[in-house]
PDB file of N, CA, C and O in Angstrom:
ATOM      1  N   UNK A   1      42.263 -47.832 -20.871  1.00  0.00           N
ATOM      2  CA  UNK A   1      40.853 -47.707 -20.602  1.00  0.00           C
ATOM      3  C   UNK A   1      40.511 -46.256 -20.257  1.00  0.00           C
ATOM      4  O   UNK A   1      39.520 -45.714 -20.747  1.00  0.00           O
ATOM      5  N   UNK A   2      41.326 -45.638 -19.423  1.00  0.00           N
ATOM      6  CA  UNK A   2      41.054 -44.258 -19.026  1.00  0.00           C
ATOM      7  C   UNK A   2      41.085 -43.322 -20.230  1.00  0.00           C
ATOM      8  O   UNK A   2      40.275 -42.400 -20.317  1.00  0.00           O
ATOM      9  N   UNK A   3      42.010 -43.551 -21.154  1.00  0.00           N
ATOM     10  CA  UNK A   3      42.126 -42.703 -22.342  1.00  0.00           C
ATOM     11  C   UNK A   3      40.889 -42.830 -23.224  1.00  0.00           C
ATOM     12  O   UNK A   3      40.414 -41.834 -23.770  1.00  0.00           O
ATOM     13  N   UNK A   4      40.372 -44.028 -23.366  1.00  0.00           N
ATOM     14  CA  UNK A   4      39.161 -44.234 -24.161  1.00  0.00           C
ATOM     15  C   UNK A   4      37.992 -43.506 -23.519  1.00  0.00           C
ATOM     16  O   UNK A   4      37.225 -42.832 -24.207  1.00  0.00           O
ATOM     17  N   UNK A   5      37.850 -43.636 -22.210  1.00  0.00           N
ATOM     18  CA  UNK A   5      36.770 -42.970 -21.494  1.00  0.00           C
ATOM     19  C   UNK A   5      36.817 -41.465 -21.695  1.00  0.00           C
ATOM     20  O   UNK A   5      35.812 -40.848 -22.048  1.00  0.00           O
ATOM     21  N   UNK A   6      37.972 -40.882 -21.473  1.00  0.00           N
ATOM     22  CA  UNK A   6      38.101 -39.435 -21.596  1.00  0.00           C
ATOM     23  C   UNK A   6      37.817 -38.996 -23.031  1.00  0.00           C
ATOM     24  O   UNK A   6      37.157 -37.979 -23.243  1.00  0.00           O
ATOM     25  N   UNK A   7      38.302 -39.741 -24.007  1.00  0.00           N
ATOM     26  CA  UNK A   7      38.032 -39.414 -25.402  1.00  0.00           C
ATOM     27  C   UNK A   7      36.546 -39.425 -25.714  1.00  0.00           C
ATOM     28  O   UNK A   7      36.045 -38.530 -26.394  1.00  0.00           O
ATOM     29  N   UNK A   8      35.840 -40.432 -25.220  1.00  0.00           N
ATOM     30  CA  UNK A   8      34.400 -40.506 -25.445  1.00  0.00           C
ATOM     31  C   UNK A   8      33.658 -39.356 -24.777  1.00  0.00           C
ATOM     32  O   UNK A   8      32.779 -38.746 -25.387  1.00  0.00           O
ATOM     33  N   UNK A   9      34.003 -39.057 -23.535  1.00  0.00           N
ATOM     34  CA  UNK A   9      33.315 -37.977 -22.824  1.00  0.00           C
ATOM     35  C   UNK A   9      33.616 -36.616 -23.441  1.00  0.00           C
ATOM     36  O   UNK A   9      32.722 -35.777 -23.551  1.00  0.00           O
ATOM     37  N   UNK A  10      34.852 -36.390 -23.841  1.00  0.00           N
ATOM     38  CA  UNK A  10      35.211 -35.120 -24.471  1.00  0.00           C
ATOM     39  C   UNK A  10      34.476 -34.970 -25.792  1.00  0.00           C
ATOM     40  O   UNK A  10      33.915 -33.911 -26.073  1.00  0.00           O
ATOM     41  N   UNK A  11      34.476 -36.014 -26.602  1.00  0.00           N
ATOM     42  CA  UNK A  11      33.807 -35.909 -27.904  1.00  0.00           C
ATOM     43  C   UNK A  11      32.313 -35.673 -27.732  1.00  0.00           C
ATOM     44  O   UNK A  11      31.715 -34.914 -28.494  1.00  0.00           O
ATOM     45  N   UNK A  12      31.708 -36.309 -26.747  1.00  0.00           N
ATOM     46  CA  UNK A  12      30.283 -36.097 -26.490  1.00  0.00           C
ATOM     47  C   UNK A  12      30.027 -34.643 -26.100  1.00  0.00           C
ATOM     48  O   UNK A  12      29.083 -34.026 -26.593  1.00  0.00           O
ATOM     49  N   UNK A  13      30.849 -34.105 -25.233  1.00  0.00           N
ATOM     50  CA  UNK A  13      30.646 -32.740 -24.777  1.00  0.00           C
ATOM     51  C   UNK A  13      30.988 -31.710 -25.849  1.00  0.00           C
ATOM     52  O   UNK A  13      30.369 -30.647 -25.905  1.00  0.00           O
ATOM     53  N   UNK A  14      31.958 -32.012 -26.690  1.00  0.00           N
ATOM     54  CA  UNK A  14      32.311 -31.100 -27.775  1.00  0.00           C
ATOM     55  C   UNK A  14      31.194 -31.064 -28.819  1.00  0.00           C
ATOM     56  O   UNK A  14      30.901 -30.007 -29.377  1.00  0.00           O
ATOM     57  N   UNK A  15      30.581 -32.197 -29.081  1.00  0.00           N
ATOM     58  CA  UNK A  15      29.552 -32.281 -30.116  1.00  0.00           C
ATOM     59  C   UNK A  15      28.174 -31.839 -29.637  1.00  0.00           C
ATOM     60  O   UNK A  15      27.298 -31.584 -30.464  1.00  0.00           O
ATOM     61  N   UNK A  16      27.961 -31.743 -28.364  1.00  0.00           N
ATOM     62  CA  UNK A  16      26.635 -31.407 -27.837  1.00  0.00           C
ATOM     63  C   UNK A  16      26.037 -30.158 -28.478  1.00  0.00           C
ATOM     64  O   UNK A  16      24.859 -30.191 -28.834  1.00  0.00           O
ATOM     65  N   UNK A  17      26.774 -29.059 -28.647  1.00  0.00           N
ATOM     66  CA  UNK A  17      26.155 -27.882 -29.270  1.00  0.00           C
ATOM     67  C   UNK A  17      25.663 -28.159 -30.692  1.00  0.00           C
ATOM     68  O   UNK A  17      24.643 -27.613 -31.112  1.00  0.00           O
ATOM     69  N   UNK A  18      26.367 -28.983 -31.416  1.00  0.00           N
ATOM     70  CA  UNK A  18      25.976 -29.298 -32.782  1.00  0.00           C
ATOM     71  C   UNK A  18      24.731 -30.189 -32.816  1.00  0.00           C
ATOM     72  O   UNK A  18      24.059 -30.273 -33.844  1.00  0.00           O
ATOM     73  N   UNK A  19      24.427 -30.840 -31.724  1.00  0.00           N
ATOM     74  CA  UNK A  19      23.273 -31.734 -31.668  1.00  0.00           C
ATOM     75  C   UNK A  19      22.005 -31.012 -31.286  1.00  0.00           C
ATOM     76  O   UNK A  19      20.970 -31.655 -31.110  1.00  0.00           O
ATOM     77  N   UNK A  20      22.044 -29.697 -31.152  1.00  0.00           N
ATOM     78  CA  UNK A  20      20.847 -28.873 -30.942  1.00  0.00           C
ATOM     79  C   UNK A  20      20.880 -28.003 -29.694  1.00  0.00           C
ATOM     80  O   UNK A  20      20.045 -27.107 -29.566  1.00  0.00           O
ATOM     81  N   UNK A  21      21.771 -28.218 -28.805  1.00  0.00           N
ATOM     82  CA  UNK A  21      21.786 -27.402 -27.598  1.00  0.00           C
ATOM     83  C   UNK A  21      22.498 -26.085 -27.893  1.00  0.00           C
ATOM     84  O   UNK A  21      23.629 -26.097 -28.378  1.00  0.00           O
ATOM     85  N   UNK A  22      21.854 -24.943 -27.608  1.00  0.00           N
ATOM     86  CA  UNK A  22      22.511 -23.659 -27.855  1.00  0.00           C
ATOM     87  C   UNK A  22      23.823 -23.539 -27.089  1.00  0.00           C
ATOM     88  O   UNK A  22      23.926 -23.982 -25.945  1.00  0.00           O
ATOM     89  N   UNK A  23      24.822 -22.937 -27.726  1.00  0.00           N
ATOM     90  CA  UNK A  23      26.142 -22.835 -27.094  1.00  0.00           C
ATOM     91  C   UNK A  23      26.102 -22.013 -25.814  1.00  0.00           C
ATOM     92  O   UNK A  23      26.947 -22.202 -24.939  1.00  0.00           O
ATOM     93  N   UNK A  24      25.134 -21.102 -25.682  1.00  0.00           N
ATOM     94  CA  UNK A  24      25.056 -20.287 -24.467  1.00  0.00           C
ATOM     95  C   UNK A  24      24.669 -21.114 -23.249  1.00  0.00           C
ATOM     96  O   UNK A  24      24.936 -20.706 -22.118  1.00  0.00           O
ATOM     97  N   UNK A  25      24.039 -22.276 -23.462  1.00  0.00           N
ATOM     98  CA  UNK A  25      23.639 -23.116 -22.331  1.00  0.00           C
ATOM     99  C   UNK A  25      24.534 -24.334 -22.180  1.00  0.00           C
ATOM    100  O   UNK A  25      24.324 -25.151 -21.284  1.00  0.00           O
ATOM    101  N   UNK A  26      25.539 -24.463 -23.056  1.00  0.00           N
ATOM    102  CA  UNK A  26      26.393 -25.646 -23.055  1.00  0.00           C
ATOM    103  C   UNK A  26      27.390 -25.608 -21.922  1.00  0.00           C
ATOM    104  O   UNK A  26      28.022 -24.583 -21.668  1.00  0.00           O
ATOM    105  N   UNK A  27      27.528 -26.727 -21.244  1.00  0.00           N
ATOM    106  CA  UNK A  27      28.558 -26.883 -20.229  1.00  0.00           C
ATOM    107  C   UNK A  27      28.951 -28.357 -20.157  1.00  0.00           C
ATOM    108  O   UNK A  27      28.170 -29.238 -20.516  1.00  0.00           O
ATOM    109  N   UNK A  28      30.139 -28.603 -19.702  1.00  0.00           N
ATOM    110  CA  UNK A  28      30.621 -29.979 -19.618  1.00  0.00           C
ATOM    111  C   UNK A  28      29.794 -30.735 -18.589  1.00  0.00           C
ATOM    112  O   UNK A  28      29.574 -30.264 -17.473  1.00  0.00           O
ATOM    113  N   UNK A  29      29.347 -31.906 -18.986  1.00  0.00           N
ATOM    114  CA  UNK A  29      28.563 -32.747 -18.090  1.00  0.00           C
ATOM    115  C   UNK A  29      29.489 -33.758 -17.443  1.00  0.00           C
ATOM    116  O   UNK A  29      30.123 -34.557 -18.131  1.00  0.00           O
ATOM    117  N   UNK A  30      29.565 -33.723 -16.138  1.00  0.00           N
ATOM    118  CA  UNK A  30      30.420 -34.674 -15.429  1.00  0.00           C
ATOM    119  C   UNK A  30      29.584 -35.839 -14.919  1.00  0.00           C
ATOM    120  O   UNK A  30      28.401 -35.690 -14.613  1.00  0.00           O
ATOM    121  N   UNK A  31      30.206 -36.969 -14.835  1.00  0.00           N
ATOM    122  CA  UNK A  31      29.555 -38.150 -14.283  1.00  0.00           C
ATOM    123  C   UNK A  31      29.540 -38.039 -12.763  1.00  0.00           C
ATOM    124  O   UNK A  31      30.278 -37.231 -12.199  1.00  0.00           O
ATOM    125  N   UNK A  32      28.715 -38.834 -12.096  1.00  0.00           N
ATOM    126  CA  UNK A  32      28.623 -38.751 -10.630  1.00  0.00           C
ATOM    127  C   UNK A  32      29.981 -38.937  -9.947  1.00  0.00           C
ATOM    128  O   UNK A  32      30.836 -39.680 -10.429  1.00  0.00           O
ATOM    129  N   UNK A  33      30.157 -38.258  -8.835  1.00  0.00           N
ATOM    130  CA  UNK A  33      31.422 -38.356  -8.097  1.00  0.00           C
ATOM    131  C   UNK A  33      31.626 -39.734  -7.485  1.00  0.00           C
ATOM    132  O   UNK A  33      32.731 -40.063  -7.052  1.00  0.00           O
ATOM    133  N   UNK A  34      30.584 -40.532  -7.445  1.00  0.00           N
ATOM    134  CA  UNK A  34      30.693 -41.883  -6.891  1.00  0.00           C
ATOM    135  C   UNK A  34      31.161 -42.894  -7.931  1.00  0.00           C
ATOM    136  O   UNK A  34      31.263 -44.086  -7.640  1.00  0.00           O
ATOM    137  N   UNK A  35      31.447 -42.418  -9.152  1.00  0.00           N
ATOM    138  CA  UNK A  35      31.982 -43.312 -10.190  1.00  0.00           C
ATOM    139  C   UNK A  35      33.459 -43.000 -10.408  1.00  0.00           C
ATOM    140  O   UNK A  35      33.887 -41.854 -10.270  1.00  0.00           O
ATOM    141  N   UNK A  36      34.218 -44.008 -10.744  1.00  0.00           N
ATOM    142  CA  UNK A  36      35.638 -43.794 -11.018  1.00  0.00           C
ATOM    143  C   UNK A  36      35.786 -42.876 -12.223  1.00  0.00           C
ATOM    144  O   UNK A  36      36.671 -42.020 -12.246  1.00  0.00           O
ATOM    145  N   UNK A  37      34.933 -43.046 -13.217  1.00  0.00           N
ATOM    146  CA  UNK A  37      34.976 -42.183 -14.402  1.00  0.00           C
ATOM    147  C   UNK A  37      34.735 -40.728 -14.029  1.00  0.00           C
ATOM    148  O   UNK A  37      35.429 -39.835 -14.515  1.00  0.00           O
ATOM    149  N   UNK A  38      33.762 -40.491 -13.177  1.00  0.00           N
ATOM    150  CA  UNK A  38      33.475 -39.125 -12.733  1.00  0.00           C
ATOM    151  C   UNK A  38      34.647 -38.521 -11.968  1.00  0.00           C
ATOM    152  O   UNK A  38      34.964 -37.344 -12.138  1.00  0.00           O
ATOM    153  N   UNK A  39      35.277 -39.315 -11.141  1.00  0.00           N
ATOM    154  CA  UNK A  39      36.419 -38.818 -10.370  1.00  0.00           C
ATOM    155  C   UNK A  39      37.621 -38.543 -11.275  1.00  0.00           C
ATOM    156  O   UNK A  39      38.356 -37.580 -11.056  1.00  0.00           O
ATOM    157  N   UNK A  40      37.821 -39.390 -12.295  1.00  0.00           N
ATOM    158  CA  UNK A  40      38.912 -39.138 -13.231  1.00  0.00           C
ATOM    159  C   UNK A  40      38.677 -37.833 -13.990  1.00  0.00           C
ATOM    160  O   UNK A  40      39.615 -37.065 -14.205  1.00  0.00           O
ATOM    161  N   UNK A  41      37.441 -37.579 -14.393  1.00  0.00           N
ATOM    162  CA  UNK A  41      37.130 -36.328 -15.092  1.00  0.00           C
ATOM    163  C   UNK A  41      37.355 -35.132 -14.168  1.00  0.00           C
ATOM    164  O   UNK A  41      37.876 -34.106 -14.605  1.00  0.00           O
ATOM    165  N   UNK A  42      36.974 -35.250 -12.916  1.00  0.00           N
ATOM    166  CA  UNK A  42      37.199 -34.155 -11.966  1.00  0.00           C
ATOM    167  C   UNK A  42      38.701 -33.923 -11.777  1.00  0.00           C
ATOM    168  O   UNK A  42      39.150 -32.782 -11.670  1.00  0.00           O
ATOM    169  N   UNK A  43      39.460 -34.997 -11.737  1.00  0.00           N
ATOM    170  CA  UNK A  43      40.911 -34.884 -11.587  1.00  0.00           C
ATOM    171  C   UNK A  43      41.496 -34.111 -12.771  1.00  0.00           C
ATOM    172  O   UNK A  43      42.394 -33.286 -12.599  1.00  0.00           O
ATOM    173  N   UNK A  44      40.984 -34.382 -13.961  1.00  0.00           N
ATOM    174  CA  UNK A  44      41.491 -33.711 -15.161  1.00  0.00           C
ATOM    175  C   UNK A  44      41.038 -32.263 -15.281  1.00  0.00           C
ATOM    176  O   UNK A  44      41.741 -31.441 -15.869  1.00  0.00           O
ATOM    177  N   UNK A  45      39.879 -31.945 -14.734  1.00  0.00           N
ATOM    178  CA  UNK A  45      39.318 -30.600 -14.912  1.00  0.00           C
ATOM    179  C   UNK A  45      39.517 -29.690 -13.708  1.00  0.00           C
ATOM    180  O   UNK A  45      39.096 -28.534 -13.735  1.00  0.00           O
ATOM    181  N   UNK A  46      40.145 -30.185 -12.663  1.00  0.00           N
ATOM    182  CA  UNK A  46      40.415 -29.371 -11.478  1.00  0.00           C
ATOM    183  C   UNK A  46      41.834 -28.832 -11.559  1.00  0.00           C
ATOM    184  O   UNK A  46      42.786 -29.582 -11.770  1.00  0.00           O
ATOM    185  N   UNK A  47      41.963 -27.521 -11.389  1.00  0.00           N
ATOM    186  CA  UNK A  47      43.293 -26.911 -11.484  1.00  0.00           C
ATOM    187  C   UNK A  47      44.201 -27.438 -10.372  1.00  0.00           C
ATOM    188  O   UNK A  47      43.798 -27.539  -9.213  1.00  0.00           O
ATOM    189  N   UNK A  48      45.419 -27.768 -10.750  1.00  0.00           N
ATOM    190  CA  UNK A  48      46.386 -28.302  -9.804  1.00  0.00           C
ATOM    191  C   UNK A  48      47.782 -27.954 -10.328  1.00  0.00           C
ATOM    192  O   UNK A  48      48.160 -28.387 -11.416  1.00  0.00           O
ATOM    193  N   UNK A  49      48.542 -27.182  -9.565  1.00  0.00           N
ATOM    194  CA  UNK A  49      49.878 -26.765 -10.012  1.00  0.00           C
ATOM    195  C   UNK A  49      50.836 -27.939 -10.156  1.00  0.00           C
ATOM    196  O   UNK A  49      51.773 -27.876 -10.952  1.00  0.00           O
ATOM    197  N   UNK A  50      50.617 -28.998  -9.406  1.00  0.00           N
ATOM    198  CA  UNK A  50      51.488 -30.177  -9.458  1.00  0.00           C
ATOM    199  C   UNK A  50      50.733 -31.369 -10.022  1.00  0.00           C
ATOM    200  O   UNK A  50      50.739 -32.447  -9.428  1.00  0.00           O
ATOM    201  N   UNK A  51      50.086 -31.181 -11.162  1.00  0.00           N
ATOM    202  CA  UNK A  51      49.268 -32.229 -11.759  1.00  0.00           C
ATOM    203  C   UNK A  51      50.083 -33.496 -12.006  1.00  0.00           C
ATOM    204  O   UNK A  51      51.215 -33.447 -12.488  1.00  0.00           O
ATOM    205  N   UNK A  52      49.480 -34.622 -11.666  1.00  0.00           N
ATOM    206  CA  UNK A  52      50.065 -35.931 -11.927  1.00  0.00           C
ATOM    207  C   UNK A  52      49.012 -36.796 -12.610  1.00  0.00           C
ATOM    208  O   UNK A  52      47.839 -36.739 -12.241  1.00  0.00           O
ATOM    209  N   UNK A  53      49.408 -37.594 -13.594  1.00  0.00           N
ATOM    210  CA  UNK A  53      48.441 -38.494 -14.230  1.00  0.00           C
ATOM    211  C   UNK A  53      47.840 -39.441 -13.191  1.00  0.00           C
ATOM    212  O   UNK A  53      48.460 -39.738 -12.169  1.00  0.00           O
ATOM    213  N   UNK A  54      46.636 -39.904 -13.470  1.00  0.00           N
ATOM    214  CA  UNK A  54      45.948 -40.784 -12.520  1.00  0.00           C
ATOM    215  C   UNK A  54      45.342 -41.949 -13.279  1.00  0.00           C
ATOM    216  O   UNK A  54      44.738 -41.770 -14.336  1.00  0.00           O
ATOM    217  N   UNK A  55      45.504 -43.127 -12.739  1.00  0.00           N
ATOM    218  CA  UNK A  55      44.858 -44.318 -13.282  1.00  0.00           C
ATOM    219  C   UNK A  55      43.579 -44.594 -12.513  1.00  0.00           C
ATOM    220  O   UNK A  55      43.403 -44.125 -11.389  1.00  0.00           O
ATOM    221  N   UNK A  56      42.699 -45.351 -13.121  1.00  0.00           N
ATOM    222  CA  UNK A  56      41.458 -45.737 -12.453  1.00  0.00           C
ATOM    223  C   UNK A  56      41.781 -46.604 -11.237  1.00  0.00           C
ATOM    224  O   UNK A  56      42.567 -47.547 -11.323  1.00  0.00           O
ATOM    225  N   UNK A  57      41.163 -46.268 -10.107  1.00  0.00           N
ATOM    226  CA  UNK A  57      41.324 -47.082  -8.906  1.00  0.00           C
ATOM    227  C   UNK A  57      40.222 -46.748  -7.913  1.00  0.00           C
ATOM    228  O   UNK A  57      39.694 -45.636  -7.925  1.00  0.00           O
ATOM    229  N   UNK A  58      39.877 -47.678  -7.071  1.00  0.00           N
ATOM    230  CA  UNK A  58      38.800 -47.489  -6.100  1.00  0.00           C
ATOM    231  C   UNK A  58      39.131 -46.429  -5.056  1.00  0.00           C
ATOM    232  O   UNK A  58      38.227 -45.896  -4.413  1.00  0.00           O
ATOM    233  N   UNK A  59      40.402 -46.119  -4.879  1.00  0.00           N
ATOM    234  CA  UNK A  59      40.804 -45.101  -3.913  1.00  0.00           C
ATOM    235  C   UNK A  59      40.332 -43.704  -4.279  1.00  0.00           C
ATOM    236  O   UNK A  59      40.343 -42.810  -3.433  1.00  0.00           O
ATOM    237  N   UNK A  60      39.922 -43.500  -5.513  1.00  0.00           N
ATOM    238  CA  UNK A  60      39.412 -42.195  -5.946  1.00  0.00           C
ATOM    239  C   UNK A  60      38.007 -41.910  -5.410  1.00  0.00           C
ATOM    240  O   UNK A  60      37.589 -40.755  -5.324  1.00  0.00           O
ATOM    241  N   UNK A  61      37.299 -42.952  -5.058  1.00  0.00           N
ATOM    242  CA  UNK A  61      35.892 -42.807  -4.695  1.00  0.00           C
ATOM    243  C   UNK A  61      35.694 -42.314  -3.265  1.00  0.00           C
ATOM    244  O   UNK A  61      36.484 -42.629  -2.375  1.00  0.00           O
ATOM    245  N   UNK A  62      34.630 -41.537  -3.053  1.00  0.00           N
ATOM    246  CA  UNK A  62      34.311 -41.140  -1.681  1.00  0.00           C
ATOM    247  C   UNK A  62      33.974 -42.385  -0.857  1.00  0.00           C
ATOM    248  O   UNK A  62      33.446 -43.360  -1.392  1.00  0.00           O
ATOM    249  N   UNK A  63      34.277 -42.352   0.437  1.00  0.00           N
ATOM    250  CA  UNK A  63      34.045 -43.544   1.258  1.00  0.00           C
ATOM    251  C   UNK A  63      32.552 -43.856   1.397  1.00  0.00           C
ATOM    252  O   UNK A  63      31.696 -42.981   1.264  1.00  0.00           O
ATOM    253  N   UNK A  64      32.275 -45.120   1.664  1.00  0.00           N
ATOM    254  CA  UNK A  64      30.910 -45.543   1.948  1.00  0.00           C
ATOM    255  C   UNK A  64      30.507 -45.045   3.331  1.00  0.00           C
ATOM    256  O   UNK A  64      31.365 -44.759   4.166  1.00  0.00           O
ATOM    257  N   UNK A  65      29.228 -44.945   3.568  1.00  0.00           N
ATOM    258  CA  UNK A  65      28.741 -44.540   4.891  1.00  0.00           C
ATOM    259  C   UNK A  65      29.109 -45.606   5.920  1.00  0.00           C
ATOM    260  O   UNK A  65      29.536 -45.296   7.032  1.00  0.00           O
ATOM    261  N   UNK A  66      28.934 -46.869   5.526  1.00  0.00           N
ATOM    262  CA  UNK A  66      29.264 -47.970   6.425  1.00  0.00           C
ATOM    263  C   UNK A  66      30.732 -48.380   6.258  1.00  0.00           C
ATOM    264  O   UNK A  66      31.261 -48.337   5.147  1.00  0.00           O
ATOM    265  N   UNK A  67      31.372 -48.765   7.322  1.00  0.00           N
ATOM    266  CA  UNK A  67      32.753 -49.227   7.267  1.00  0.00           C
ATOM    267  C   UNK A  67      32.754 -50.723   6.963  1.00  0.00           C
ATOM    268  O   UNK A  67      32.119 -51.510   7.665  1.00  0.00           O
ATOM    269  N   UNK A  68      33.479 -51.106   5.905  1.00  0.00           N
ATOM    270  CA  UNK A  68      33.562 -52.512   5.511  1.00  0.00           C
ATOM    271  C   UNK A  68      35.035 -52.885   5.413  1.00  0.00           C
ATOM    272  O   UNK A  68      35.790 -52.265   4.664  1.00  0.00           O
ATOM    273  N   UNK A  69      35.439 -53.894   6.167  1.00  0.00           N
ATOM    274  CA  UNK A  69      36.843 -54.301   6.174  1.00  0.00           C
ATOM    275  C   UNK A  69      37.179 -55.251   5.031  1.00  0.00           C
ATOM    276  O   UNK A  69      38.290 -55.210   4.502  1.00  0.00           O
ATOM    277  N   UNK A  70      36.237 -56.102   4.645  1.00  0.00           N
ATOM    278  CA  UNK A  70      36.464 -57.057   3.561  1.00  0.00           C
ATOM    279  C   UNK A  70      36.620 -56.297   2.241  1.00  0.00           C
ATOM    280  O   UNK A  70      35.669 -55.669   1.775  1.00  0.00           O
ATOM    281  N   UNK A  71      37.817 -56.349   1.633  1.00  0.00           N
ATOM    282  CA  UNK A  71      38.116 -55.555   0.431  1.00  0.00           C
ATOM    283  C   UNK A  71      37.205 -55.899  -0.742  1.00  0.00           C
ATOM    284  O   UNK A  71      36.739 -55.008  -1.454  1.00  0.00           O
ATOM    285  N   UNK A  72      36.954 -57.178  -0.941  1.00  0.00           N
ATOM    286  CA  UNK A  72      36.105 -57.599  -2.060  1.00  0.00           C
ATOM    287  C   UNK A  72      34.687 -57.072  -1.883  1.00  0.00           C
ATOM    288  O   UNK A  72      34.100 -56.536  -2.824  1.00  0.00           O
ATOM    289  N   UNK A  73      34.141 -57.219  -0.696  1.00  0.00           N
ATOM    290  CA  UNK A  73      32.788 -56.737  -0.411  1.00  0.00           C
ATOM    291  C   UNK A  73      32.716 -55.211  -0.526  1.00  0.00           C
ATOM    292  O   UNK A  73      31.739 -54.663  -1.037  1.00  0.00           O
ATOM    293  N   UNK A  74      33.750 -54.545  -0.052  1.00  0.00           N
ATOM    294  CA  UNK A  74      33.789 -53.080  -0.129  1.00  0.00           C
ATOM    295  C   UNK A  74      33.763 -52.614  -1.584  1.00  0.00           C
ATOM    296  O   UNK A  74      33.029 -51.686  -1.926  1.00  0.00           O
ATOM    297  N   UNK A  75      34.557 -53.251  -2.435  1.00  0.00           N
ATOM    298  CA  UNK A  75      34.578 -52.894  -3.859  1.00  0.00           C
ATOM    299  C   UNK A  75      33.235 -53.177  -4.515  1.00  0.00           C
ATOM    300  O   UNK A  75      32.788 -52.415  -5.372  1.00  0.00           O
ATOM    301  N   UNK A  76      32.589 -54.270  -4.117  1.00  0.00           N
ATOM    302  CA  UNK A  76      31.263 -54.586  -4.656  1.00  0.00           C
ATOM    303  C   UNK A  76      30.263 -53.496  -4.278  1.00  0.00           C
ATOM    304  O   UNK A  76      29.468 -53.062  -5.112  1.00  0.00           O
ATOM    305  N   UNK A  77      30.305 -53.058  -3.028  1.00  0.00           N
ATOM    306  CA  UNK A  77      29.384 -52.005  -2.561  1.00  0.00           C
ATOM    307  C   UNK A  77      29.659 -50.683  -3.261  1.00  0.00           C
ATOM    308  O   UNK A  77      28.724 -49.962  -3.610  1.00  0.00           O
ATOM    309  N   UNK A  78      30.945 -50.353  -3.474  1.00  0.00           N
ATOM    310  CA  UNK A  78      31.293 -49.133  -4.196  1.00  0.00           C
ATOM    311  C   UNK A  78      30.787 -49.200  -5.640  1.00  0.00           C
ATOM    312  O   UNK A  78      30.280 -48.213  -6.174  1.00  0.00           O
ATOM    313  N   UNK A  79      30.928 -50.367  -6.263  1.00  0.00           N
ATOM    314  CA  UNK A  79      30.464 -50.547  -7.639  1.00  0.00           C
ATOM    315  C   UNK A  79      28.940 -50.455  -7.715  1.00  0.00           C
ATOM    316  O   UNK A  79      28.405 -49.834  -8.634  1.00  0.00           O
ATOM    317  N   UNK A  80      28.244 -51.057  -6.771  1.00  0.00           N
ATOM    318  CA  UNK A  80      26.772 -50.988  -6.743  1.00  0.00           C
ATOM    319  C   UNK A  80      26.305 -49.545  -6.612  1.00  0.00           C
ATOM    320  O   UNK A  80      25.376 -49.129  -7.304  1.00  0.00           O
ATOM    321  N   UNK A  81      26.940 -48.781  -5.734  1.00  0.00           N
ATOM    322  CA  UNK A  81      26.575 -47.374  -5.551  1.00  0.00           C
ATOM    323  C   UNK A  81      26.823 -46.592  -6.834  1.00  0.00           C
ATOM    324  O   UNK A  81      25.996 -45.774  -7.237  1.00  0.00           O
ATOM    325  N   UNK A  82      27.960 -46.843  -7.476  1.00  0.00           N
ATOM    326  CA  UNK A  82      28.287 -46.138  -8.716  1.00  0.00           C
ATOM    327  C   UNK A  82      27.273 -46.444  -9.809  1.00  0.00           C
ATOM    328  O   UNK A  82      26.831 -45.538 -10.515  1.00  0.00           O
ATOM    329  N   UNK A  83      26.903 -47.702  -9.954  1.00  0.00           N
ATOM    330  CA  UNK A  83      25.929 -48.091 -10.976  1.00  0.00           C
ATOM    331  C   UNK A  83      24.576 -47.441 -10.703  1.00  0.00           C
ATOM    332  O   UNK A  83      23.913 -46.966 -11.625  1.00  0.00           O
ATOM    333  N   UNK A  84      24.174 -47.423  -9.452  1.00  0.00           N
ATOM    334  CA  UNK A  84      22.902 -46.802  -9.071  1.00  0.00           C
ATOM    335  C   UNK A  84      22.924 -45.305  -9.406  1.00  0.00           C
ATOM    336  O   UNK A  84      21.977 -44.789  -9.999  1.00  0.00           O
ATOM    337  N   UNK A  85      23.989 -44.619  -9.031  1.00  0.00           N
ATOM    338  CA  UNK A  85      24.091 -43.177  -9.275  1.00  0.00           C
ATOM    339  C   UNK A  85      24.209 -42.862 -10.764  1.00  0.00           C
ATOM    340  O   UNK A  85      23.647 -41.873 -11.235  1.00  0.00           O
ATOM    341  N   UNK A  86      24.928 -43.686 -11.498  1.00  0.00           N
ATOM    342  CA  UNK A  86      25.056 -43.499 -12.939  1.00  0.00           C
ATOM    343  C   UNK A  86      23.704 -43.700 -13.621  1.00  0.00           C
ATOM    344  O   UNK A  86      23.368 -42.993 -14.571  1.00  0.00           O
ATOM    345  N   UNK A  87      22.940 -44.659 -13.134  1.00  0.00           N
ATOM    346  CA  UNK A  87      21.595 -44.894 -13.684  1.00  0.00           C
ATOM    347  C   UNK A  87      20.703 -43.680 -13.552  1.00  0.00           C
ATOM    348  O   UNK A  87      19.919 -43.381 -14.453  1.00  0.00           O
ATOM    349  N   UNK A  88      20.814 -42.967 -12.424  1.00  0.00           N
ATOM    350  CA  UNK A  88      20.022 -41.748 -12.208  1.00  0.00           C
ATOM    351  C   UNK A  88      20.376 -40.671 -13.235  1.00  0.00           C
ATOM    352  O   UNK A  88      19.500 -39.967 -13.738  1.00  0.00           O
ATOM    353  N   UNK A  89      21.665 -40.553 -13.539  1.00  0.00           N
ATOM    354  CA  UNK A  89      22.121 -39.539 -14.495  1.00  0.00           C
ATOM    355  C   UNK A  89      21.663 -39.881 -15.912  1.00  0.00           C
ATOM    356  O   UNK A  89      21.320 -38.989 -16.687  1.00  0.00           O
ATOM    357  N   UNK A  90      21.657 -41.159 -16.246  1.00  0.00           N
ATOM    358  CA  UNK A  90      21.322 -41.589 -17.600  1.00  0.00           C
ATOM    359  C   UNK A  90      19.822 -41.561 -17.892  1.00  0.00           C
ATOM    360  O   UNK A  90      19.419 -41.617 -19.054  1.00  0.00           O
ATOM    361  N   UNK A  91      18.990 -41.475 -16.848  1.00  0.00           N
ATOM    362  CA  UNK A  91      17.533 -41.447 -17.056  1.00  0.00           C
ATOM    363  C   UNK A  91      17.079 -40.186 -17.752  1.00  0.00           C
ATOM    364  O   UNK A  91      15.885 -40.013 -17.999  1.00  0.00           O
TER     365      UNK A  91
END
């Protein structure tokens, strides 16, 4: 799944100049840091001398403001926040 995501995002960013955006203004567009996809892209694009591959996981996400002990509820809240933030970017 992670490989498909990265392939799609890379191809979108590589093709952007050909779709009309001048190359002088082109830059890689990252997804919100509150999404697992956004965090995976940051992991790949941040310099690290001891780089290690990373799989998608909720541990990549910044913590919620509220502390939630129930794991299922916590994951639901993290997913809701990610969807909300992703919606803002896609508008």
